[in-house]
PyMOL Python script that loads the backbone (N, CA, C, O; Angstrom):
from pymol import cmd

cmd.read_pdbstr("""\
ATOM      1  N   UNK A   1     -15.247  30.562  16.161  1.00  0.00           N
ATOM      2  CA  UNK A   1     -14.191  31.452  15.756  1.00  0.00           C
ATOM      3  C   UNK A   1     -13.574  30.920  14.464  1.00  0.00           C
ATOM      4  O   UNK A   1     -13.519  29.713  14.229  1.00  0.00           O
ATOM      5  N   UNK A   2     -13.113  31.853  13.637  1.00  0.00           N
ATOM      6  CA  UNK A   2     -12.495  31.498  12.366  1.00  0.00           C
ATOM      7  C   UNK A   2     -11.171  32.254  12.247  1.00  0.00           C
ATOM      8  O   UNK A   2     -11.098  33.444  12.552  1.00  0.00           O
ATOM      9  N   UNK A   3     -10.140  31.562  11.807  1.00  0.00           N
ATOM     10  CA  UNK A   3      -8.832  32.159  11.562  1.00  0.00           C
ATOM     11  C   UNK A   3      -8.577  32.120  10.063  1.00  0.00           C
ATOM     12  O   UNK A   3      -8.694  31.067   9.436  1.00  0.00           O
ATOM     13  N   UNK A   4      -8.229  33.267   9.488  1.00  0.00           N
ATOM     14  CA  UNK A   4      -7.871  33.345   8.067  1.00  0.00           C
ATOM     15  C   UNK A   4      -6.358  33.450   7.950  1.00  0.00           C
ATOM     16  O   UNK A   4      -5.717  34.186   8.700  1.00  0.00           O
ATOM     17  N   UNK A   5      -5.796  32.714   7.009  1.00  0.00           N
ATOM     18  CA  UNK A   5      -4.365  32.845   6.744  1.00  0.00           C
ATOM     19  C   UNK A   5      -4.125  32.841   5.244  1.00  0.00           C
ATOM     20  O   UNK A   5      -4.862  32.211   4.486  1.00  0.00           O
ATOM     21  N   UNK A   6      -3.094  33.545   4.829  1.00  0.00           N
ATOM     22  CA  UNK A   6      -2.656  33.544   3.436  1.00  0.00           C
ATOM     23  C   UNK A   6      -1.343  32.774   3.414  1.00  0.00           C
ATOM     24  O   UNK A   6      -0.451  33.040   4.219  1.00  0.00           O
ATOM     25  N   UNK A   7      -1.221  31.822   2.496  1.00  0.00           N
ATOM     26  CA  UNK A   7       0.016  31.054   2.422  1.00  0.00           C
ATOM     27  C   UNK A   7       1.171  31.957   1.994  1.00  0.00           C
ATOM     28  O   UNK A   7       0.956  33.033   1.436  1.00  0.00           O
ATOM     29  N   UNK A   8       2.393  31.509   2.258  1.00  0.00           N
ATOM     30  CA  UNK A   8       3.586  32.234   1.819  1.00  0.00           C
ATOM     31  C   UNK A   8       3.707  32.082   0.308  1.00  0.00           C
ATOM     32  O   UNK A   8       4.196  31.069  -0.193  1.00  0.00           O
ATOM     33  N   UNK A   9       3.256  33.097  -0.401  1.00  0.00           N
ATOM     34  CA  UNK A   9       3.196  33.013  -1.870  1.00  0.00           C
ATOM     35  C   UNK A   9       4.566  32.830  -2.496  1.00  0.00           C
ATOM     36  O   UNK A   9       4.712  32.088  -3.467  1.00  0.00           O
ATOM     37  N   UNK A  10       5.561  33.495  -1.954  1.00  0.00           N
ATOM     38  CA  UNK A  10       6.908  33.377  -2.496  1.00  0.00           C
ATOM     39  C   UNK A  10       7.410  31.946  -2.440  1.00  0.00           C
ATOM     40  O   UNK A  10       7.993  31.443  -3.401  1.00  0.00           O
ATOM     41  N   UNK A  11       7.179  31.296  -1.314  1.00  0.00           N
ATOM     42  CA  UNK A  11       7.599  29.892  -1.157  1.00  0.00           C
ATOM     43  C   UNK A  11       6.830  29.001  -2.131  1.00  0.00           C
ATOM     44  O   UNK A  11       7.406  28.097  -2.735  1.00  0.00           O
ATOM     45  N   UNK A  12       5.543  29.254  -2.282  1.00  0.00           N
ATOM     46  CA  UNK A  12       4.727  28.453  -3.193  1.00  0.00           C
ATOM     47  C   UNK A  12       5.210  28.620  -4.628  1.00  0.00           C
ATOM     48  O   UNK A  12       5.348  27.638  -5.358  1.00  0.00           O
ATOM     49  N   UNK A  13       5.466  29.859  -5.031  1.00  0.00           N
ATOM     50  CA  UNK A  13       5.875  30.132  -6.408  1.00  0.00           C
ATOM     51  C   UNK A  13       7.251  29.550  -6.747  1.00  0.00           C
ATOM     52  O   UNK A  13       7.542  29.266  -7.909  1.00  0.00           O
ATOM     53  N   UNK A  14       8.091  29.377  -5.725  1.00  0.00           N
ATOM     54  CA  UNK A  14       9.405  28.784  -5.986  1.00  0.00           C
ATOM     55  C   UNK A  14       9.395  27.275  -5.812  1.00  0.00           C
ATOM     56  O   UNK A  14      10.446  26.636  -5.865  1.00  0.00           O
ATOM     57  N   UNK A  15       8.207  26.699  -5.604  1.00  0.00           N
ATOM     58  CA  UNK A  15       8.075  25.245  -5.540  1.00  0.00           C
ATOM     59  C   UNK A  15       8.361  24.640  -4.182  1.00  0.00           C
ATOM     60  O   UNK A  15       8.537  23.426  -4.070  1.00  0.00           O
ATOM     61  N   UNK A  16       8.410  25.461  -3.152  1.00  0.00           N
ATOM     62  CA  UNK A  16       8.664  24.942  -1.810  1.00  0.00           C
ATOM     63  C   UNK A  16       7.343  24.518  -1.158  1.00  0.00           C
ATOM     64  O   UNK A  16       6.893  25.107  -0.175  1.00  0.00           O
ATOM     65  N   UNK A  17       6.746  23.485  -1.736  1.00  0.00           N
ATOM     66  CA  UNK A  17       5.418  23.043  -1.305  1.00  0.00           C
ATOM     67  C   UNK A  17       5.432  22.429   0.092  1.00  0.00           C
ATOM     68  O   UNK A  17       4.458  22.563   0.834  1.00  0.00           O
ATOM     69  N   UNK A  18       6.518  21.761   0.457  1.00  0.00           N
ATOM     70  CA  UNK A  18       6.601  21.190   1.803  1.00  0.00           C
ATOM     71  C   UNK A  18       6.605  22.285   2.862  1.00  0.00           C
ATOM     72  O   UNK A  18       6.025  22.119   3.935  1.00  0.00           O
ATOM     73  N   UNK A  19       7.256  23.400   2.560  1.00  0.00           N
ATOM     74  CA  UNK A  19       7.253  24.537   3.481  1.00  0.00           C
ATOM     75  C   UNK A  19       5.822  25.032   3.690  1.00  0.00           C
ATOM     76  O   UNK A  19       5.389  25.261   4.819  1.00  0.00           O
ATOM     77  N   UNK A  20       5.097  25.192   2.583  1.00  0.00           N
ATOM     78  CA  UNK A  20       3.718  25.690   2.655  1.00  0.00           C
ATOM     79  C   UNK A  20       2.839  24.691   3.405  1.00  0.00           C
ATOM     80  O   UNK A  20       2.012  25.086   4.227  1.00  0.00           O
ATOM     81  N   UNK A  21       3.014  23.405   3.127  1.00  0.00           N
ATOM     82  CA  UNK A  21       2.249  22.366   3.830  1.00  0.00           C
ATOM     83  C   UNK A  21       2.506  22.453   5.331  1.00  0.00           C
ATOM     84  O   UNK A  21       1.570  22.455   6.131  1.00  0.00           O
ATOM     85  N   UNK A  22       3.788  22.525   5.709  1.00  0.00           N
ATOM     86  CA  UNK A  22       4.139  22.591   7.129  1.00  0.00           C
ATOM     87  C   UNK A  22       3.590  23.855   7.782  1.00  0.00           C
ATOM     88  O   UNK A  22       3.160  23.834   8.935  1.00  0.00           O
ATOM     89  N   UNK A  23       3.610  24.948   7.035  1.00  0.00           N
ATOM     90  CA  UNK A  23       3.073  26.215   7.537  1.00  0.00           C
ATOM     91  C   UNK A  23       1.575  26.072   7.860  1.00  0.00           C
ATOM     92  O   UNK A  23       1.119  26.481   8.927  1.00  0.00           O
ATOM     93  N   UNK A  24       0.835  25.495   6.934  1.00  0.00           N
ATOM     94  CA  UNK A  24      -0.606  25.297   7.143  1.00  0.00           C
ATOM     95  C   UNK A  24      -0.850  24.341   8.301  1.00  0.00           C
ATOM     96  O   UNK A  24      -1.709  24.593   9.145  1.00  0.00           O
ATOM     97  N   UNK A  25      -0.095  23.237   8.346  1.00  0.00           N
ATOM     98  CA  UNK A  25      -0.274  22.244   9.409  1.00  0.00           C
ATOM     99  C   UNK A  25       0.007  22.850  10.783  1.00  0.00           C
ATOM    100  O   UNK A  25      -0.698  22.548  11.746  1.00  0.00           O
ATOM    101  N   UNK A  26       1.018  23.693  10.882  1.00  0.00           N
ATOM    102  CA  UNK A  26       1.354  24.322  12.158  1.00  0.00           C
ATOM    103  C   UNK A  26       0.248  25.259  12.624  1.00  0.00           C
ATOM    104  O   UNK A  26      -0.128  25.250  13.796  1.00  0.00           O
ATOM    105  N   UNK A  27      -0.271  26.065  11.708  1.00  0.00           N
ATOM    106  CA  UNK A  27      -1.352  26.981  12.075  1.00  0.00           C
ATOM    107  C   UNK A  27      -2.606  26.198  12.455  1.00  0.00           C
ATOM    108  O   UNK A  27      -3.296  26.554  13.411  1.00  0.00           O
ATOM    109  N   UNK A  28      -2.902  25.137  11.712  1.00  0.00           N
ATOM    110  CA  UNK A  28      -4.081  24.314  12.022  1.00  0.00           C
ATOM    111  C   UNK A  28      -3.954  23.690  13.399  1.00  0.00           C
ATOM    112  O   UNK A  28      -4.913  23.658  14.170  1.00  0.00           O
ATOM    113  N   UNK A  29      -2.763  23.196  13.701  1.00  0.00           N
ATOM    114  CA  UNK A  29      -2.534  22.595  15.020  1.00  0.00           C
ATOM    115  C   UNK A  29      -2.717  23.632  16.125  1.00  0.00           C
ATOM    116  O   UNK A  29      -3.272  23.333  17.182  1.00  0.00           O
ATOM    117  N   UNK A  30      -2.251  24.842  15.873  1.00  0.00           N
ATOM    118  CA  UNK A  30      -2.388  25.920  16.847  1.00  0.00           C
ATOM    119  C   UNK A  30      -3.861  26.278  17.064  1.00  0.00           C
ATOM    120  O   UNK A  30      -4.268  26.592  18.182  1.00  0.00           O
ATOM    121  N   UNK A  31      -4.649  26.229  15.999  1.00  0.00           N
ATOM    122  CA  UNK A  31      -6.082  26.525  16.104  1.00  0.00           C
ATOM    123  C   UNK A  31      -6.806  25.490  16.946  1.00  0.00           C
ATOM    124  O   UNK A  31      -7.750  25.813  17.668  1.00  0.00           O
ATOM    125  N   UNK A  32      -6.359  24.241  16.851  1.00  0.00           N
ATOM    126  CA  UNK A  32      -7.014  23.171  17.597  1.00  0.00           C
ATOM    127  C   UNK A  32      -8.476  23.038  17.192  1.00  0.00           C
ATOM    128  O   UNK A  32      -8.845  23.298  16.046  1.00  0.00           O
ATOM    129  N   UNK A  33      -9.296  22.632  18.148  1.00  0.00           N
ATOM    130  CA  UNK A  33     -10.726  22.450  17.890  1.00  0.00           C
ATOM    131  C   UNK A  33     -11.523  23.725  18.134  1.00  0.00           C
ATOM    132  O   UNK A  33     -12.730  23.753  17.897  1.00  0.00           O
ATOM    133  N   UNK A  34     -10.871  24.764  18.597  1.00  0.00           N
ATOM    134  CA  UNK A  34     -11.578  25.982  18.986  1.00  0.00           C
ATOM    135  C   UNK A  34     -11.787  26.965  17.840  1.00  0.00           C
ATOM    136  O   UNK A  34     -12.577  27.902  17.959  1.00  0.00           O
ATOM    137  N   UNK A  35     -11.079  26.754  16.729  1.00  0.00           N
ATOM    138  CA  UNK A  35     -11.200  27.704  15.620  1.00  0.00           C
ATOM    139  C   UNK A  35     -11.134  26.947  14.299  1.00  0.00           C
ATOM    140  O   UNK A  35     -10.430  25.946  14.171  1.00  0.00           O
ATOM    141  N   UNK A  36     -11.867  27.437  13.340  1.00  0.00           N
ATOM    142  CA  UNK A  36     -11.833  26.898  11.979  1.00  0.00           C
ATOM    143  C   UNK A  36     -10.804  27.697  11.188  1.00  0.00           C
ATOM    144  O   UNK A  36     -10.805  28.928  11.217  1.00  0.00           O
ATOM    145  N   UNK A  37      -9.928  26.989  10.482  1.00  0.00           N
ATOM    146  CA  UNK A  37      -8.884  27.639   9.696  1.00  0.00           C
ATOM    147  C   UNK A  37      -9.332  27.767   8.249  1.00  0.00           C
ATOM    148  O   UNK A  37      -9.763  26.797   7.626  1.00  0.00           O
ATOM    149  N   UNK A  38      -9.223  28.980   7.729  1.00  0.00           N
ATOM    150  CA  UNK A  38      -9.509  29.231   6.315  1.00  0.00           C
ATOM    151  C   UNK A  38      -8.207  29.660   5.654  1.00  0.00           C
ATOM    152  O   UNK A  38      -7.606  30.667   6.029  1.00  0.00           O
ATOM    153  N   UNK A  39      -7.775  28.872   4.653  1.00  0.00           N
ATOM    154  CA  UNK A  39      -6.535  29.163   3.943  1.00  0.00           C
ATOM    155  C   UNK A  39      -6.877  29.907   2.660  1.00  0.00           C
ATOM    156  O   UNK A  39      -7.676  29.440   1.848  1.00  0.00           O
ATOM    157  N   UNK A  40      -6.264  31.064   2.492  1.00  0.00           N
ATOM    158  CA  UNK A  40      -6.546  31.919   1.346  1.00  0.00           C
ATOM    159  C   UNK A  40      -5.433  31.748   0.314  1.00  0.00           C
ATOM    160  O   UNK A  40      -4.251  31.881   0.630  1.00  0.00           O
ATOM    161  N   UNK A  41      -5.824  31.458  -0.900  1.00  0.00           N
ATOM    162  CA  UNK A  41      -4.884  31.308  -2.005  1.00  0.00           C
ATOM    163  C   UNK A  41      -5.028  32.503  -2.928  1.00  0.00           C
ATOM    164  O   UNK A  41      -6.139  32.825  -3.350  1.00  0.00           O
ATOM    165  N   UNK A  42      -3.953  33.149  -3.240  1.00  0.00           N
ATOM    166  CA  UNK A  42      -3.969  34.288  -4.161  1.00  0.00           C
ATOM    167  C   UNK A  42      -3.920  33.750  -5.596  1.00  0.00           C
ATOM    168  O   UNK A  42      -2.894  33.855  -6.267  1.00  0.00           O
ATOM    169  N   UNK A  43      -5.016  33.184  -6.052  1.00  0.00           N
ATOM    170  CA  UNK A  43      -5.032  32.531  -7.371  1.00  0.00           C
ATOM    171  C   UNK A  43      -4.860  33.511  -8.526  1.00  0.00           C
ATOM    172  O   UNK A  43      -4.491  33.099  -9.625  1.00  0.00           O
ATOM    173  N   UNK A  44      -5.115  34.780  -8.306  1.00  0.00           N
ATOM    174  CA  UNK A  44      -4.926  35.775  -9.348  1.00  0.00           C
ATOM    175  C   UNK A  44      -3.468  35.922  -9.752  1.00  0.00           C
ATOM    176  O   UNK A  44      -3.170  36.408 -10.843  1.00  0.00           O
ATOM    177  N   UNK A  45      -2.555  35.503  -8.875  1.00  0.00           N
ATOM    178  CA  UNK A  45      -1.138  35.596  -9.164  1.00  0.00           C
ATOM    179  C   UNK A  45      -0.605  34.393  -9.938  1.00  0.00           C
ATOM    180  O   UNK A  45       0.534  34.411 -10.404  1.00  0.00           O
ATOM    181  N   UNK A  46      -1.420  33.352 -10.077  1.00  0.00           N
ATOM    182  CA  UNK A  46      -0.983  32.189 -10.813  1.00  0.00           C
ATOM    183  C   UNK A  46      -1.082  32.483 -12.309  1.00  0.00           C
ATOM    184  O   UNK A  46      -2.098  32.991 -12.785  1.00  0.00           O
ATOM    185  N   UNK A  47      -0.037  32.166 -13.030  1.00  0.00           N
ATOM    186  CA  UNK A  47      -0.018  32.458 -14.452  1.00  0.00           C
ATOM    187  C   UNK A  47      -0.927  31.570 -15.269  1.00  0.00           C
ATOM    188  O   UNK A  47      -1.497  32.008 -16.268  1.00  0.00           O
ATOM    189  N   UNK A  48      -1.066  30.316 -14.847  1.00  0.00           N
ATOM    190  CA  UNK A  48      -1.920  29.356 -15.540  1.00  0.00           C
ATOM    191  C   UNK A  48      -2.341  28.268 -14.547  1.00  0.00           C
ATOM    192  O   UNK A  48      -1.994  28.329 -13.367  1.00  0.00           O
ATOM    193  N   UNK A  49      -3.081  27.284 -15.027  1.00  0.00           N
ATOM    194  CA  UNK A  49      -3.579  26.238 -14.147  1.00  0.00           C
ATOM    195  C   UNK A  49      -2.524  25.225 -13.754  1.00  0.00           C
ATOM    196  O   UNK A  49      -2.735  24.464 -12.810  1.00  0.00           O
ATOM    197  N   UNK A  50      -1.402  25.188 -14.442  1.00  0.00           N
ATOM    198  CA  UNK A  50      -0.338  24.253 -14.094  1.00  0.00           C
ATOM    199  C   UNK A  50       0.456  24.782 -12.929  1.00  0.00           C
ATOM    200  O   UNK A  50       1.403  24.135 -12.482  1.00  0.00           O
TER     201      UNK A  50
END
""", "prot")
cmd.dss("prot")
cmd.show_as("cartoon", "prot")
cmd.util.cbc("prot")
cmd.orient("prot")
């Protein structure tokens, strides 16, 4: 089984990286060993590589 998630883009764009990290960690923990987690990044919304 595979679980897809999209990070909270608003939090990421405002620099709340710890929130995004915790969000991913919580979902991964919930998945356990029974599901593979795929994190989707909306890279098209990033203005540049920085």
